[in-house]
N, C-alpha and C positions, 0 to 999 in steps of 0.2 A: 361522554367522555369516563364512565366510572362502571368498571369490570368489577365481574366478583371472580376469584381464583378459587382453589382447591383451599385456601386455608381462611378465608374468607373476605370482605368485600375491601377492594382498596382502589384509592384513586390510578389511575392510569392514563397517559395522554399518547400511546405507543401504540392502545390496540387497534386505531385506524390508520396507522402507517401501512401502505402497501409494499411489500416486498418484493424485491428483482430478485430471482433466483436464477436467471439466465445470462445475463451478460449481452444481450442481444441491445440492450442500449450501446453499448462501442463497438460490436463486431459488424463484418460487412455481410451475414446474412442472419435470416429469421428463424426464430425457436418452434420448434413446430408445438401444437397441443394436441400431444396424445393422449389417447384414451383405451379403457379396454386389455388386452393382452400384450397390446406393445407398451404400454406405458408399465404395466407391469415387469415386463422384461427389463424395461432400462430400469427400473427402479429397484429391481432385484440384483442386477450387475452394478450398479451405483452402490449399495447395502454391502453386497457380496465384497469389493475393492474397498472402500471405506473400513471394516470389519478387520480385513487381510490388515489394513496399514495400524490401524490401530491395536490390534493384537501385534503384531512383529515390530511399533514403536515399545512394548512393555517385555518382550521378550529376545529382541534381535533381530535385525535384517540379515536377509540371507544375500546370499554373491549378489555384486554387480549386475551380470547376468542371469540373473533371476528376479532381482526386486525391479528393475529399471524397466524390463520387458512386457513385463507383468503389471505395470503401473501403466504406462505407454498401451498397451493392447487395450486394456480397458476403457482408460480416458479415451483411445481416439475412436472405439467404439460405439462408445457414448456421444462423442461432438456429432457421429453420423447418424446417428438416431435421431438425436434432439433437433439438430439443427438443419436447416433448407440449403442447399449450395444456392438459392436464388435470394433476392431479398424481401419478397413478399411468402408470408406465412402460407404454408402448403397445407393439403388436407391431415386429419387425424390420424393416417399410417405412413407408414416406412416404404416411399417405392423399391423397387428390387434393386436400382444400382447404386443403392445406400447399403443396403445387405451386402451386395456383392464386397462393397469398398470396407463393411465390417470383416466380413472371410477374409479379403485380401492382407487387410491389418494382420490377423488372425494368423495366416499362413506364412505372411513375411518376419513376423516379430518370430514366433514359432520356431521358424527352420534355425532364423541364427543362433535361440538357446540351446535348441536342439545340437544343432553341430558345434555352437562353442564351449556344452559342456561335455561333451566327448573327445573336446581335442581337435576336431578336426581341420576347424579355419585357420586355429594357430599355429598347426603345421605347416598347413600351405600358406602362412602370411607374406605377402608378397608374391605372392603368384596363385589368385583366386581364381574360381573354375568360372565359367558363364553363367552359371545358374546360382553364383553366390550375388554377381555383377547382377543381373537380373533382377534377383530377389532386393538387391539393396536397392536399386532405381526405385523398383515399384515403392517400397517403403521410403525411400525419400519423397516420391512424390503425396503419399498417402500424409506425412507428415506435415510439407505445404500447404496441401488442402486442408488438414485439421485448424491450421495457423490462420487460413484464411477465411474458414469462417468463423473462429474463437476473435480474431483481433483485426479481419478487416486484411488490405491488400501491400499496406506496409511495410510488416515485420517479413512476409514470403518475397515479398520484390528484393530486399536487402539481404535476404538468404541468398536468394538465386543470383545477386550483384556478386557478391564473396564466391559465390561457385566458379562463377565467369572469371572472377580474377583469379583465380587458382588456374584455370584451365589459358587463358590469356596474358600468361606472364611475362612471355617476354616483348609483349606489345608496349606492356606500361612504362610510363614514363618516368627518366628520372631513378630517386629512390624506391617508386613504388613497382620497377621491372625484377622479373625472378625468370627461373628458366622455366617454370610453365611445368604442369602436372596432366596425365593423359584421364581418362573418363574414367577408365578401371581404378586406377592410383586414388581419386578425388572418394569414388564410392566406396572403396576399400576402408580410405581413412575414416570417411565421413560415417559411414554404416556398419562396419564389420569390424569396428574397434570401439574403445570407450574415449576415442576423442572425440568425437563428433555428437552424432543423436544422441547416443548413450551413455554420454560423457558429465561431468561436474553438475552442469544446468539440472538436467534431467534426475540425475542421483539426490539432489536437494530436492526438486518436488516430490520424489518420490518417498524422500523421508522426514524431513522435519517439516517442510511448507503445508501436506497435505496433515500431517498430525494437526498441525496448529490451527490450520482453518477448519477443522472438524471441532477442534472446541471452541473455535468460536462459535460456528451452527449450535453446537450444545448449547453455549451459552445463550445463543437467539432462541431455537427452540424452547427451553427451558424457562423462558420468560427472564432470565439471571439479566440480559443484556438490555432488555427493554427497561427492568429494573430500573439499571445505572444510570439511562435516560432520561428515565423518570424522577429519580433523587437531582440529578444536575437540573432539570426544568425546575420541579421545586425549589429548588435553592438561588438561582438567577432569575427565576420567572416574573418576579415583582418588582427586579432594578430595572434601570432604565436600558432600553436594548434588550432585556431579558430574553427573548426570544435568540437573538443573534447571539448571545453568550451562550443559550444552551447548546448551537448548532456547531460552536468552535467544542466545545468539553464534548458533546457527542459525537461530532466529525471526527475530532481525534482519538478519542478512544475508539472506534467502529473503524475508521482508517489504518490504525497499525493492524489490525486484522485481516482488513481485507484483500489486502494486493494489489489494489488499484483504485488512484483517485475515482475513476469516474462511474466505479460501480460505487462507492460509498455515495459521492455525490448524488448518483441516481436514488438511493436509498433512503438516508438521512434525509435529502434534500426535499423528498417527497413530503416531509413532515415538518422539517422546519423553515423551509421559504414561505410557506405559505402565513407560518403563523409569524415571520420577519413584516413581511407584507401588510399584516392584519393588524399589526403595534405602528405602522408607520414606517416602515421603509421601504426606499422604491425599489421596482422590480431589479433593476441592475445592480442596485448593492445589495439585497437580499440575496440573489444569485453568487456573487460573488464573494460574499461571508461563506457560503456554503463553499464554493469550488477552493478558496483557500485555506480552510479547515481541513477539508478533506483532502487535499494536497498533501496539508503538512501531516495527517497523521499517517502520510507514507515512511516519514523518518523517526517518528515517535518509540522508542522502547516500551517494551519488552517485544514487541514481534515486528516491527517495523518493515509491515510490507513482507515478510519472509528476507526480506535482504542482507539481514543481521545474521542468518543461517547462512545464503550463500558466501556473505562477506568470509565469516569463521572457515567455510571451509574451502575459499580460493588463497586467503591468507594465510593460515594456520592461527590468526591469533582466536584466542578464544572467546565464543559466543558472547561469556559474562561481560569480558574486557570492553566489547564494541556496543555491549549498549549501553553499559556503564559511563562510556566516553563518549558516544551521541547522547545521553538525558538531558544535559545540560544546551549544548543547543537546540535541542528540540523546544524543551520548554522555555526558551529567550523567544522563538518563533511564535509558540501562542501565547507566549507575553506581548509579545507587540501586534500578534493579530487582535487578542483580548480588547488590549485596551484602544487600537483604531475604531472596535465596534463603541466603545464605551464614548469613545471622543466624541463621535457622529452622531451618538444617539442624545449626548447633553447640547454639542449644538443643533439640535435638529428639534431640542426641546421633548423628546419623547417618554414615556413612562413606559414601568411595565404592565402586567395585564393583574386584576384586582385577584387578590388574593385567595376569593370565590371559586375561582377557575384554576386552579395551580393546586398540585396534589402536596398535603402535609409533608415535606421533606423528612420532620424531624421523625413524625409516627413513619413514616413508610420505610425508612432508615432501620430503625430500631426493628419494627415487626419484621423485616426481613433480612437481619443484618447477617445472617447464615449464607445470604447470599454469595458477600465477600469472599467465602472460605476457598472456593477454586482458584482467586485468580493469589489469594495469600498463599496458599498454595505451589503455585507456580512459582513464585516470588524465591519464597523458602526453598523450594527444592534447587532452584537454578543457583539461589548461593551458596546453597552448602555442595556444590560440584557436581550433581547431577548433570547429566547428558540433556540438551535439549529436548532430546525427543522422548529421553524417559520421566523427564519434567512435565512433557505436553502430554503423555500417557494418565501419569498422577492426574493430572487438573482436570483431564475428559471425567475420570474415574470419581474425583471430587464431587465435580458437577452433576453426574447422576445418581452421588449419596445426597447433595442436598436436595434435588430434583424429587426426588423421594423424601416426602418435608412428613414429619411426625403425623400429621392428621391422614395425609395418606397412608405410610403404617398403619395405623390403627383401626382406619377404617377396612383397609386387606387382611389385617391379622382378625378382626371382628369378624369379616364374611368367609373367614375360612373355617373358624369355631365354631362360626353358626350354621355350618353347612350351606349359606347362599350359592351355591353354583353359577348365577346369574353374574352377582354381584362382584363375584371371584373372577368370573371371565371377564369382566367388563373392564375392572382394573387392571388387570395383567396385561390387555388387549392395550389399553391407554397407556402403559406401560413400555410394551414394545413398540407402540406406534410413536410415543417420543423417538425413543434409539433408532429408529429408522428413518424417521424423517430428520432426523439430525445428520446421521451418515452419509442421507440422499443430499441432503442440503450441504453438507459439508463438500462431498465428492461435485457437485455441481458449480462450487462455486473455482474448486480448484481446475475445470476443462481449460477454462484462459490461462492459467499458470502452468499448468502441464503443457500445452499446445505452445505457449510461448516460449519455453524453458528447453522443450526438445528444438523448436527451430533456430533460437538463438545457439542449440550446441552445434548447426551447423557452422554459423558465424565464427564461434572460438574453436570448430576443426578445423577451419581455412585459416586463421590467427597463427594455429600452431603449425600447420603446415608449411605456410607462405613465408612465415616469419614477419609476417605484418606488423604484430605488435611494436616488434624494436624498430622495423623502418617508420612507423609514425610515430615513433619516440623519438628516433632520430630526426624526422623532419621540423617535429615541433622543439626540439633543441636547438636546430640550426635558424628556424625562422626568431625562436627567443635569444637566442644569443648566452647569455649569463644571465639575464635577464627574469628570475622568477616570476614577474608579473605579469610579463608578457605570454609566458607558460599557461597559469593558469587560466590569462584571459581567452586565447586559444583554446584550451581545452574545455573554459565553459561553455563557447561557443560551439565545439564539436558536441558537446552532451547534450547541449539544450536540441539543436539538432536531429542528431542519431536518438533522441527519448522522445521527440514528439511523434504520438499516434501509441507508442509501446507499455505497456504495462510494468510494473516499478519493476519487477524482477528479470523480465527481458531487457530493459533499457541498463539496469544494473551490469547486467551479465556483456552486454556489448561493450559496455561501455570499460569496464574490467580489463577487457582483453588488449583495449585501445588506448585510451586516454590515463588509466591508473599509470602502467609503465612508463608514459611522458613524463608523470610528475615524480615519480619516484626516482629515474634516472638523473635528474636536477638535485636530488637532493632532499625533496619533502618527506616525509614521516610517510610509512607504508600506509598506515588506520587513516591518517588525514588526507593522502590521494585519495581513497576508496569512499571518505565520506565527500569530498569534495566532489568528485565524478556522481556519485549518489545525487547528493543534493540537485543539481544543474540537471541530472536526467528525472527526476520528480519535479522540478518546477516545471518542465515543459509541459506538463498537464495542463496549465494556466499561464504558458505563453505564447503570444499569437504568432501565426497565423493556425497550424495546428491543436488549438487548444481544447483537447475531448473534454476535459472538466466544467471547462464554462459552456460549453456548446451542452452538456447533460443538466449545467444547472439555469442556463436561460432558456431551455425549453421547457422547464418548469416552471422558471420564474415567469414566461411570457416576456422575457426581454429581448433587447436588442443584444446580440451577444456578444460583440465588437466592443460597444460600452460596459459591457460586463466584464469582459477579458481585461481592457482599461484598468477598472474599479479593482478587480481582483489582485493583478500586479502590484497595483500601488497600497491595495491590503498585505500584501504576501513580500513587500520589498527586502524585509530583513532577511527574507531566505536567501536572495542573490546575494546577500550580504556578508551572514554569517558564515559561509564556507571559506572566504577568503581570511576572517577574524581567525580561527581556527589551523590555518596553514600556516597564518605568522604568529599565533600565539596560541601553542598548546594547553597552555592553560584551561581552557573550554574544552578541552578534552581530557582531562583531569591528570595532565602531566605536570609535575609540576610542586611547592612546596604549596604546602596547605594553607599558608597565611597569601600566595600568589593567586593561586587559585579562587579564592574567598573575595579578592579585592576586583580581579579580572570580571568575575561572573557579577559582582556588585556595579561596576561600572557600567558593563555592557545591558544588564537590565536595565539601569538607568536611561544609558544611549537610544535603547528602542523603543521604552514608554516616551522619551522627548522625539523621537523620528515618528512614531505613530502621532503623535498629537499635531506636529508640523506638517506631516502630509493630511491630515484632516482636520488643519485650519482652526482647532480648537484647545485650549488648556485652560483658564478658569473660566475664559469668556473668549469671544473671537479673536482669534490672531489675524493681526495687519499684512501686509505682504510681509514686510521689514521683519516682523515678529517672527513669520513663518519660515524666512531665510538664516535668520540668526539662531533659530531653536534646531531646524534640520544639518547647519552646519555643528553646530555644538555636537547634533547627535552622533554625526559621524566623527568629529575628531573624539569623542569621548569613547567609540567604537575602537578607536587604532588603539593598539597595545602601548603599554608605556607611560610614564608617571607625568611629564609633563604635557603629553595631551588631553591627563587624564583631569590635570587641572585646568588645562585649554578649556573643555568641555564644562569643566563645571563653573567658569567663571560667566560663561556663555549663556549657559541655561539660568546658570540664579539669575543675572540680570533681567532676562526675558518674565520670569517667574517673578521676581522682584517688579518689576514694572505690570503685571499684568496685574498682581491685587492691587498697589495705589489704584490704581483705573479704575478694578470694581469697588476698591474701599470709596472712592471719591465716587463714582453713580450711587453706590446703595446710600450713601450719606447726605447727597444734594438735593437741595429743596427746592422742587417745584416751584415756578412762576406762573401765578394767575392769568391769562390772558385779560 
């Protein structure tokens, strides 16, 4: 477990962690094991498009009909090169038919870009030529196949269903009926404009999302990300249930960058789940902790799995405002998950790992404190009002600067001045290799997001074409009457169902088009409505029956997926409650006076800790059934906004704590009677 880097010996626990770069653990196809010239072509394409996006983040993004098509053609080409159309892994070469798909993708996309740039498509808007429609059909089918290979069948089926809805409008029942649109009109809207495939979702993927994913890849490739996990492990590893607490911290941090609860579960879980099992947690609980923490990372600022950037573009609310508002709910979620782990470990009498098996967190932190510079720079530039893209660009540059440590620079300077050509070449190659691996890794992680965003653009395009969003909002309003709670419950159910099986970005886009308007129409605050649907779209990753994050964790833990899923929902229950809290009490979103925000946050924090205790059946000692009920009721009452409910909750919790304390004191002072 001890690794040596270029700056000397450091203890690292992440050097044996397998890294999943492909996303095949959640897709419906298998990733090819390319080698030789084919792999060189694929990696070169990834490095080119990655470098392009980093460059444009710092210098300015071209127009929509240049940037988005360029992004799509490279992403789709890489999907067809790397991913087999079948479930089993194929040979190390790409068959002719996938090279044909690469060529068709390039032709269809560049046809659109060429004719749009010269104004030809705009000039015949409403009356496209036959070749325009043929190209549009081919391009749309390619996008659907791209999504199928990266995300499975669910998202393409949803997209096809929406297109069928646009065509079959006159045959739809009640509020969902509309006049219907011809195939020409549908394809023209979805492919030949910025209302569908090349719309806002793909635009966000081609700007904010890929830049921040590449930033995460640079953190990972340079070892900075592993350093954060090692420090977290050094801090928590010796505590009761330490590995599980490390899982909460590490999975939250990495999950915020990953864009997929499933991907994050598969990567960090490969390291944390075996350690949790080793220290005494059963397989189901270990898998549940990892899936719950990885899922929560999707709503954790500053990146929020790219949803924050899409939300900013969609709502017009600034990115800084969104991540600030999302901070308290996310921290409450992780506070609850962390204490759930703590109470479970205490209940089982689990101990942490011995210090000899842990890194020295203090020494590790001090020796590499400069590794914090990229994250500090990111927060600084965002706080100073820089655009998210430019802040991401500077964060990448600072990561590179930090990676070029003093010792590396000294070694390079010595090699150059001494005329040691071999060493100079070696050090230069090592630096170039780090950059290319980071760009390749970042683009690989973006493939699933690009596929999801392009396909989700079809859904959004149909919604705007048919007015489905307003119809859905009217339906929810009609069913709920004037009762917002009923509207929230209906939207929650819809969000969980539509979010199942989808990456975070795709789930949010679909729900933003359908669910959020239903809430805002009933008077719910715009930001609260969008965070509400985001939370439940994310929670679908651990909600039966299509609980993909749980399935990934259960596979690693070798546990029963349904028991793991039940435990995961139990651990993450606060994630199903918090959205209601910030809808009814905007103080959790930093709206209101400072006093109100502080008091609401404090009582909510006590409430989520109490709920975690009740659900895990342990506080100071084991809880009886009656104590569990009182504790859970007190927690729920405390979470409700209002002074009276806060007082009632405190009274109930104080009673349980007092009774537990007295019972524990009697047990400790009791004199054993000899037989």
